[in-house]
Backbone as a printed PyTorch tensor [residue, N CA C, xyz], in Angstrom:
tensor([[[ -74.2960,  -74.6950,   98.0750],
         [ -73.2660,  -74.0410,   98.8660],
         [ -72.0950,  -73.6520,   97.9770]],

        [[ -71.3450,  -72.7380,   98.4310],
         [ -70.2060,  -72.2830,   97.6560],
         [ -68.9640,  -73.0770,   98.0210]],

        [[ -67.9070,  -72.8780,   97.2340],
         [ -66.6340,  -73.5340,   97.5040],
         [ -66.0300,  -73.0380,   98.8120]],

        [[ -66.5910,  -71.9710,   99.3880],
         [ -66.0780,  -71.4350,  100.6420],
         [ -66.4450,  -72.3170,  101.8450]],

        [[ -67.3100,  -73.3160,  101.6470],
         [ -67.6500,  -74.2340,  102.7290],
         [ -66.3960,  -74.9720,  103.1600]],

        [[ -66.1070,  -74.9730,  104.4360],
         [ -64.9380,  -75.6810,  104.9530],
         [ -65.0630,  -77.1670,  104.6450]],

        [[ -63.9620,  -77.8080,  104.2870],
         [ -64.0430,  -79.2280,  103.9480],
         [ -64.5870,  -80.0820,  105.0910]],

        [[ -64.2490,  -79.7430,  106.3330],
         [ -64.7480,  -80.5240,  107.4750],
         [ -66.2620,  -80.3950,  107.6130]],

        [[ -66.7870,  -79.2050,  107.3530],
         [ -68.2290,  -78.9890,  107.4340],
         [ -68.9260,  -79.7420,  106.3080]],

        [[ -68.3770,  -79.6640,  105.1090],
         [ -68.9680,  -80.3700,  103.9650],
         [ -68.9550,  -81.8870,  104.1910]],

        [[ -67.8640,  -82.3980,  104.7320],
         [ -67.7630,  -83.8380,  105.0010],
         [ -68.7600,  -84.2540,  106.0700]],

        [[ -68.8610,  -83.4890,  107.1120],
         [ -69.7900,  -83.8140,  108.2020],
         [ -71.2410,  -83.8220,  107.7130]],

        [[ -71.5950,  -82.8460,  106.9040],
         [ -72.9570,  -82.7980,  106.3420],
         [ -73.2310,  -84.0220,  105.4660]],

        [[ -72.2470,  -84.3900,  104.6610],
         [ -72.4230,  -85.5450,  103.7670],
         [ -72.5380,  -86.8440,  104.5650]],

        [[ -71.7630,  -86.9740,  105.6170],
         [ -71.8400,  -88.1730,  106.4650],
         [ -73.2040,  -88.2470,  107.1360]],

        [[ -73.6590,  -87.1330,  107.6850],
         [ -74.9810,  -87.1060,  108.3250],
         [ -76.0590,  -87.5190,  107.3330]],

        [[ -76.0250,  -86.9470,  106.1350],
         [ -77.0280,  -87.2740,  105.1180],
         [ -76.9590,  -88.7460,  104.7220]],

        [[ -75.7560,  -89.2810,  104.5710],
         [ -75.6090,  -90.6900,  104.1850],
         [ -76.1730,  -91.6080,  105.2600]],

        [[ -75.9070,  -91.3120,  106.5010],
         [ -76.4230,  -92.1490,  107.5860],
         [ -77.9380,  -92.0200,  107.7110]],

        [[ -78.4520,  -90.8030,  107.5950],
         [ -79.8830,  -90.5600,  107.7540],
         [ -80.7070,  -91.2050,  106.6500]],

        [[ -80.0930,  -91.4640,  105.5010],
         [ -80.8240,  -92.0700,  104.3840],
         [ -80.4650,  -93.5360,  104.1670]],

        [[ -79.6540,  -94.1170,  105.0400],
         [ -79.3010,  -95.5280,  104.9130],
         [ -80.4520,  -96.3770,  105.4500]],

        [[ -81.0510,  -97.1840,  104.5850],
         [ -82.2490,  -97.9450,  104.9540],
         [ -81.9970,  -98.9340,  106.0910]],

        [[ -80.8950,  -99.6570,  106.0470],
         [ -80.6170, -100.6540,  107.0850],
         [ -80.3870,  -99.9860,  108.4390]],

        [[ -79.6480,  -98.8840,  108.4510],
         [ -79.3850,  -98.1850,  109.7030],
         [ -80.6650,  -97.5610,  110.2470]],

        [[ -81.4610,  -96.9530,  109.3850],
         [ -82.7220,  -96.3500,  109.8160],
         [ -83.6740,  -97.4070,  110.3610]],

        [[ -83.6840,  -98.5930,  109.7540],
         [ -84.5270,  -99.6830,  110.2600],
         [ -84.0900, -100.1060,  111.6570]],

        [[ -82.7960, -100.1160,  111.9090],
         [ -82.2810, -100.5280,  113.2180],
         [ -82.4700,  -99.4530,  114.2850]],

        [[ -82.3540,  -98.1880,  113.8900],
         [ -82.4380,  -97.0860,  114.8440],
         [ -83.8410,  -96.5410,  115.0250]],

        [[ -84.5420,  -96.3750,  113.9270],
         [ -85.7580,  -95.5930,  113.8740],
         [ -85.4420,  -94.2650,  113.2040]],

        [[ -86.4510,  -93.5620,  112.7980],
         [ -86.2810,  -92.2830,  112.0970],
         [ -85.7280,  -91.2050,  113.0230]],

        [[ -84.8890,  -90.3300,  112.4630],
         [ -84.4420,  -89.1430,  113.1640],
         [ -83.5170,  -89.3830,  114.3480]],

        [[ -82.7130,  -90.4310,  114.2840],
         [ -81.8360,  -90.7510,  115.4160],
         [ -80.3550,  -90.6370,  115.0750]],

        [[ -80.0360,  -89.8060,  114.0920],
         [ -78.6580,  -89.4450,  113.7850],
         [ -78.5040,  -87.9990,  114.2450]],

        [[ -77.5970,  -87.7560,  115.1860],
         [ -77.4980,  -86.4300,  115.7850],
         [ -76.0800,  -85.8720,  115.6860]],

        [[ -75.9960,  -84.5940,  115.3470],
         [ -74.7320,  -83.8790,  115.4790],
         [ -74.5870,  -83.4840,  116.9450]],

        [[ -75.6420,  -82.9820,  117.5060],
         [ -75.7160,  -82.6530,  118.9220],
         [ -76.8880,  -83.4490,  119.4850]],

        [[ -76.6200,  -84.4280,  120.3570],
         [ -77.7260,  -85.2490,  120.8530],
         [ -78.6930,  -84.4340,  121.7040]],

        [[ -79.9700,  -84.7720,  121.6450],
         [ -80.9440,  -84.0740,  122.4850],
         [ -80.6770,  -84.3770,  123.9670]],

        [[ -81.2460,  -83.5560,  124.8390],
         [ -81.0410,  -83.7290,  126.2790],
         [ -81.5370,  -85.0920,  126.7600]],

        [[ -82.6330,  -85.5660,  126.2090],
         [ -83.1900,  -86.8800,  126.5730],
         [ -83.4020,  -87.6840,  125.3040]],

        [[ -82.3300,  -88.2400,  124.7330],
         [ -82.4690,  -88.9420,  123.4510],
         [ -83.2000,  -90.2710,  123.5890]],

        [[ -83.8470,  -90.6530,  122.5120],
         [ -84.4520,  -91.9770,  122.4190],
         [ -83.3500,  -92.9450,  121.9670]],

        [[ -83.2300,  -94.0560,  122.6490],
         [ -82.2180,  -95.0570,  122.3030],
         [ -82.8070,  -96.0580,  121.3260]],

        [[ -81.9910,  -96.6390,  120.4740],
         [ -80.5940,  -96.3360,  120.1800],
         [ -80.4780,  -95.1010,  119.2900]],

        [[ -79.2650,  -94.5570,  119.2250],
         [ -79.0230,  -93.4120,  118.3550],
         [ -77.5460,  -93.3430,  118.0120]],

        [[ -77.2220,  -92.4760,  117.0380],
         [ -75.8510,  -92.2780,  116.5700],
         [ -75.5220,  -90.7990,  116.6790]],

        [[ -74.2920,  -90.5010,  117.1170],
         [ -73.8290,  -89.1170,  117.1710],
         [ -72.5600,  -88.9550,  116.3460]],

        [[ -72.4430,  -87.8130,  115.7070],
         [ -71.1980,  -87.4430,  115.0470],
         [ -70.3090,  -86.8500,  116.1180]],

        [[ -69.0970,  -87.3430,  116.2180],
         [ -68.2270,  -86.9470,  117.3090],
         [ -67.1300,  -85.9980,  116.8970]],

        [[ -66.0060,  -86.1620,  117.5480],
         [ -64.8710,  -85.2750,  117.3560],
         [ -64.2370,  -85.4660,  115.9870]],

        [[ -63.5330,  -84.4280,  115.5590],
         [ -62.8190,  -84.4690,  114.2870],
         [ -61.4730,  -83.7760,  114.4330]],

        [[ -60.5210,  -84.2860,  113.6920],
         [ -59.2040,  -83.6680,  113.6090],
         [ -58.9150,  -83.4860,  112.1280]],

        [[ -58.5440,  -82.2930,  111.7320],
         [ -58.2820,  -81.9920,  110.3290],
         [ -56.8320,  -81.5520,  110.1930]],

        [[ -56.1290,  -82.1490,  109.2310],
         [ -54.7190,  -81.8260,  108.9800],
         [ -54.5300,  -81.4640,  107.5160]],

        [[ -53.5350,  -80.6420,  107.2670],
         [ -53.1850,  -80.3030,  105.8920],
         [ -52.6390,  -81.5500,  105.2020]],

        [[ -53.1620,  -81.8370,  104.0320],
         [ -52.7420,  -83.0090,  103.2610],
         [ -52.3060,  -82.5610,  101.8670]],

        [[ -51.9160,  -81.3110,  101.7560],
         [ -51.5530,  -80.7400,  100.4620],
         [ -50.2130,  -81.2770,   99.9800]],

        [[ -50.0950,  -81.3090,   98.6650],
         [ -48.8180,  -81.6340,   98.0370],
         [ -48.2320,  -80.3350,   97.4920]],

        [[ -47.1390,  -80.4380,   96.7720],
         [ -46.5290,  -79.2450,   96.1840],
         [ -47.4370,  -78.6030,   95.1410]],

        [[ -48.3380,  -79.3910,   94.5490],
         [ -49.1850,  -78.8710,   93.4740],
         [ -50.6810,  -78.9330,   93.7510]],

        [[ -51.1120,  -79.6960,   94.7410],
         [ -52.5440,  -79.8900,   94.9960],
         [ -52.8720,  -79.6210,   96.4620]],

        [[ -54.0050,  -78.9420,   96.6980],
         [ -54.4820,  -78.7210,   98.0650],
         [ -55.2660,  -79.9440,   98.5210]],

        [[ -55.2560,  -80.1980,   99.8190],
         [ -56.0230,  -81.3090,  100.3530],
         [ -56.0760,  -81.2650,  101.8670]],

        [[ -56.9980,  -82.0480,  102.4360],
         [ -57.1440,  -82.1340,  103.8840],
         [ -57.3600,  -83.5840,  104.2810]],

        [[ -56.7190,  -83.9670,  105.3750],
         [ -56.9380,  -85.2840,  105.9650],
         [ -57.8300,  -85.0840,  107.1900]],

        [[ -58.8570,  -85.9250,  107.2990],
         [ -59.8140,  -85.8320,  108.3850],
         [ -59.7780,  -87.1380,  109.1790]],

        [[ -59.6410,  -87.0390,  110.4610],
         [ -59.7880,  -88.1880,  111.3670],
         [ -61.0090,  -87.8670,  112.2120]],

        [[ -62.0480,  -88.6760,  112.1010],
         [ -63.2870,  -88.3690,  112.7730],
         [ -63.8500,  -89.5880,  113.4760]],

        [[ -64.7090,  -89.3130,  114.4360],
         [ -65.3300,  -90.3910,  115.1910],
         [ -66.8420,  -90.2320,  115.1690]],

        [[ -67.5030,  -91.3800,  115.2770],
         [ -68.9500,  -91.4410,  115.4160],
         [ -69.2210,  -92.4030,  116.5590]],

        [[ -70.3270,  -92.2160,  117.2460],
         [ -70.6710,  -93.1060,  118.3500],
         [ -72.0810,  -93.6400,  118.1710]],

        [[ -72.2270,  -94.9280,  118.4300],
         [ -73.5280,  -95.5830,  118.4480],
         [ -73.8610,  -95.8410,  119.9130]],

        [[ -75.0390,  -95.4680,  120.3450],
         [ -75.4490,  -95.5700,  121.7440],
         [ -76.6120,  -96.5360,  121.8770]],

        [[ -76.5230,  -97.4450,  122.8280],
         [ -77.5390,  -98.4860,  123.0110],
         [ -77.8180,  -98.7040,  124.4850]],

        [[ -79.0480,  -99.0790,  124.7630],
         [ -79.4360,  -99.5250,  126.1080],
         [ -80.2090, -100.8330,  126.0010]],

        [[ -79.8480, -101.6190,  124.9950],
         [ -80.5560, -102.8610,  124.7150],
         [ -80.2170, -103.9570,  125.7170]],

        [[ -79.2190, -103.7800,  126.5550],
         [ -78.8500, -104.8080,  127.5170],
         [ -77.8190, -105.7460,  126.9170]],

        [[ -76.5720, -105.3790,  126.9650],
         [ -75.5000, -106.1640,  126.3770],
         [ -74.8850, -105.4430,  125.1920]],

        [[ -73.8370, -106.0460,  124.6800],
         [ -73.0680, -105.4440,  123.5930],
         [ -73.6780, -105.6480,  122.2000]],

        [[ -74.5870, -106.5970,  122.0430],
         [ -75.0280, -107.0170,  120.7060],
         [ -75.5480, -105.8590,  119.8540]],

        [[ -76.4450, -105.0460,  120.3780],
         [ -77.0000, -103.9580,  119.5750],
         [ -75.9190, -102.9420,  119.2110]],

        [[ -75.0310, -102.6200,  120.1550],
         [ -73.9490, -101.6750,  119.8610],
         [ -73.0520, -102.2140,  118.7510]],

        [[ -72.7320, -103.4970,  118.7980],
         [ -71.9220, -104.1030,  117.7340],
         [ -72.6570, -104.0510,  116.3880]],

        [[ -73.9370, -104.3560,  116.3860],
         [ -74.7080, -104.3420,  115.1430],
         [ -74.7980, -102.9370,  114.5660]],

        [[ -75.0440, -101.9500,  115.4160],
         [ -75.1090, -100.5690,  114.9270],
         [ -73.7600, -100.1220,  114.3720]],

        [[ -72.6860, -100.4880,  115.0530],
         [ -71.3440, -100.1480,  114.5640],
         [ -71.1120, -100.7510,  113.1910]],

        [[ -71.5340, -101.9830,  113.0170],
         [ -71.3810, -102.6420,  111.7120],
         [ -72.1770, -101.9020,  110.6300]],

        [[ -73.3920, -101.5000,  110.9460],
         [ -74.2250, -100.7960,  109.9680],
         [ -73.6370,  -99.4350,  109.5900]],

        [[ -73.1060,  -98.7090,  110.5660],
         [ -72.4680,  -97.4180,  110.2770],
         [ -71.2440,  -97.6390,  109.4060]],

        [[ -70.4520,  -98.6320,  109.7420],
         [ -69.2660,  -98.9580,  108.9350],
         [ -69.6700,  -99.2930,  107.5090]],

        [[ -70.6850, -100.1140,  107.3430],
         [ -71.1480, -100.4930,  105.9990],
         [ -71.6350,  -99.2780,  105.2100]],

        [[ -72.2850,  -98.3440,  105.8920],
         [ -72.8320,  -97.1630,  105.2150],
         [ -71.7570,  -96.1900,  104.7770]],

        [[ -70.6290,  -96.1370,  105.4990],
         [ -69.6520,  -95.0840,  105.2380],
         [ -68.3380,  -95.5420,  104.5990]],

        [[ -67.8710,  -96.7450,  104.8810],
         [ -66.5660,  -97.1790,  104.3730],
         [ -66.5590,  -97.1610,  102.8430]],

        [[ -65.6770,  -96.3770,  102.2700],
         [ -65.5520,  -96.2210,  100.8200],
         [ -66.8130,  -95.6730,  100.1460]],

        [[ -67.6530,  -95.0010,  100.9080],
         [ -68.8770,  -94.4280,  100.3280],
         [ -68.5180,  -93.2740,   99.3910]],

        [[ -69.1800,  -93.1960,   98.2420],
         [ -68.9130,  -92.1120,   97.2820],
         [ -69.7470,  -90.8680,   97.6150]],

        [[ -69.4310,  -90.2180,   98.7160],
         [ -70.2300,  -89.0790,   99.1710],
         [ -69.9470,  -87.8370,   98.3420]],

        [[ -70.9890,  -87.0790,   98.0800],
         [ -70.8440,  -85.7940,   97.4160],
         [ -70.6840,  -84.7000,   98.4560]],

        [[ -69.6590,  -83.8700,   98.3200],
         [ -69.3850,  -82.7960,   99.2680],
         [ -69.5450,  -81.4520,   98.5830]],

        [[ -70.1380,  -80.5060,   99.2890],
         [ -70.2950,  -79.1530,   98.7550],
         [ -68.9400,  -78.4720,   98.6350]],

        [[ -68.5080,  -78.1840,   97.4010],
         [ -67.2800,  -77.4380,   97.1610],
         [ -66.0030,  -78.2430,   97.2800]],

        [[ -66.1170,  -79.5370,   97.5260],
         [ -64.9430,  -80.3820,   97.7210],
         [ -65.1900,  -81.7480,   97.0980]],

        [[ -64.1080,  -82.4890,   96.9400],
         [ -64.1970,  -83.8510,   96.4130],
         [ -63.6500,  -84.7930,   97.4670]],

        [[ -64.4020,  -85.8510,   97.7380],
         [ -63.9510,  -86.8620,   98.6770],
         [ -63.0360,  -87.8300,   97.9370]],

        [[ -61.7740,  -87.8750,   98.3240],
         [ -60.8160,  -88.7960,   97.7240],
         [ -61.0710,  -90.1940,   98.2630]],

        [[ -61.1890,  -90.3180,   99.5770],
         [ -61.5690,  -91.5970,  100.1750],
         [ -62.0940,  -91.3840,  101.5850]],

        [[ -62.8410,  -92.3720,  102.0590],
         [ -63.3700,  -92.4000,  103.4140],
         [ -63.2340,  -93.8380,  103.8750]],

        [[ -62.4360,  -94.0560,  104.9080],
         [ -62.1260,  -95.4130,  105.3490],
         [ -62.3760,  -95.5870,  106.8360]],

        [[ -62.9950,  -96.6980,  107.1800],
         [ -63.1390,  -97.1160,  108.5700],
         [ -61.7650,  -97.5370,  109.0680]],

        [[ -61.3760,  -97.1130,  110.2750],
         [ -60.0730,  -97.4970,  110.8000],
         [ -60.1580,  -98.3410,  112.0670]],

        [[ -61.1370,  -98.0790,  112.9480],
         [ -61.2250,  -98.8840,  114.1710],
         [ -62.5570,  -98.6730,  114.8740]],

        [[ -62.8350,  -99.5760,  115.8040],
         [ -64.0340,  -99.4580,  116.6390],
         [ -63.7040,  -99.9350,  118.0420]],

        [[ -64.3330,  -99.3290,  119.0020],
         [ -64.2150,  -99.7170,  120.4080],
         [ -65.6250,  -99.7750,  120.9710]],

        [[ -66.0280, -100.9380,  121.4650],
         [ -67.3590, -101.1010,  122.0290],
         [ -67.1950, -101.3450,  123.5220]],

        [[ -67.9030, -100.5400,  124.3420],
         [ -67.7650, -100.7100,  125.7800],
         [ -69.0240, -100.2670,  126.5150]],

        [[ -69.1280, -100.7550,  127.7420],
         [ -70.2140, -100.3450,  128.6250],
         [ -69.7830,  -99.0350,  129.2890]],

        [[ -70.6610,  -98.0720,  129.3070],
         [ -70.3840,  -96.7760,  129.9230],
         [ -70.5510,  -96.8780,  131.4390]],

        [[ -69.9440,  -95.9480,  132.1740],
         [ -70.1380,  -95.9400,  133.6260],
         [ -71.6310,  -95.8920,  133.9680]],

        [[ -72.0100,  -96.6400,  134.9460],
         [ -73.4290,  -96.7250,  135.3120],
         [ -74.0300,  -98.0410,  134.8520]],

        [[ -73.4380,  -98.6460,  133.8120],
         [ -73.8140,  -99.9790,  133.3830],
         [ -75.0240, -100.1350,  132.4930]],

        [[ -75.8100,  -99.1020,  132.2600],
         [ -77.0110,  -99.2410,  131.4300],
         [ -76.7540,  -98.9980,  129.9460]],

        [[ -75.7610,  -98.1800,  129.6390],
         [ -75.5530,  -97.7180,  128.2710],
         [ -74.2860,  -98.3310,  127.6890]],

        [[ -74.3900,  -98.7610,  126.4370],
         [ -73.2400,  -99.2490,  125.6830],
         [ -72.9480,  -98.2540,  124.5720]],

        [[ -71.6440,  -98.0570,  124.3340],
         [ -71.2320,  -97.1190,  123.2850],
         [ -70.2510,  -97.8160,  122.3660]],

        [[ -70.5090,  -97.7040,  121.0840],
         [ -69.5620,  -98.1530,  120.0640],
         [ -68.9530,  -96.9070,  119.4650]],

        [[ -67.6520,  -96.7180,  119.6690],
         [ -66.9360,  -95.5620,  119.1340],
         [ -66.2210,  -95.9960,  117.8640]],

        [[ -66.6150,  -95.4340,  116.7370],
         [ -66.0270,  -95.7660,  115.4420],
         [ -65.1450,  -94.6300,  114.9780]],

        [[ -64.0190,  -94.9860,  114.3880],
         [ -63.1000,  -93.9810,  113.8580],
         [ -62.9460,  -94.1860,  112.3500]],

        [[ -62.9300,  -93.0630,  111.6570],
         [ -62.7780,  -93.0430,  110.2000],
         [ -61.6870,  -92.0640,  109.8250]],

        [[ -61.1210,  -92.2900,  108.6530],
         [ -60.1340,  -91.3780,  108.0630],
         [ -60.6310,  -91.0210,  106.6750]],

        [[ -60.5910,  -89.7490,  106.3610],
         [ -61.0090,  -89.2750,  105.0390],
         [ -59.9690,  -88.3080,  104.4970]],

        [[ -59.9080,  -88.2290,  103.1840],
         [ -59.0820,  -87.2330,  102.5080],
         [ -59.9950,  -86.4900,  101.5400]],

        [[ -59.9230,  -85.1560,  101.5940],
         [ -60.7000,  -84.3200,  100.6780],
         [ -59.7720,  -83.3690,   99.9370]],

        [[ -60.2600,  -82.8890,   98.7990],
         [ -59.5660,  -81.8660,   98.0510],
         [ -60.5970,  -80.9120,   97.4690]],

        [[ -60.1970,  -79.7000,   97.1420],
         [ -61.1600,  -78.7570,   96.5590],
         [ -61.7220,  -79.3080,   95.2500]],

        [[ -62.9760,  -78.9710,   95.0070],
         [ -63.6380,  -79.4230,   93.7600],
         [ -63.1240,  -78.6420,   92.5700]]])
């Protein structure tokens, strides 16, 4: 890809690739269960890339972007345990990960918080994880 790739797109692609190739997470989820857009009838458990907020993080001399993003782990295992375990695995895979980005450099990627709760209806549990990243042009 060229340097024209938006930093948010490059970061999202790198996060997806890192999660999809993480052995511990893949063992817990099964193959092909990391989704940018979840299928209409997903197989549980699975992980989705969620919302993102991008802000200018430039200095007087250097360009940069701050990213606040969320990921969700979805479970129907009956209770919070699987959602907590999946959240832990996602955190382990991404916190301070040295991801390669197309056209950009990842300065840092940090886990900031998690919220685990039962969704309305009572069958599904969701772990919402939040991360903060800073990128700069390569």
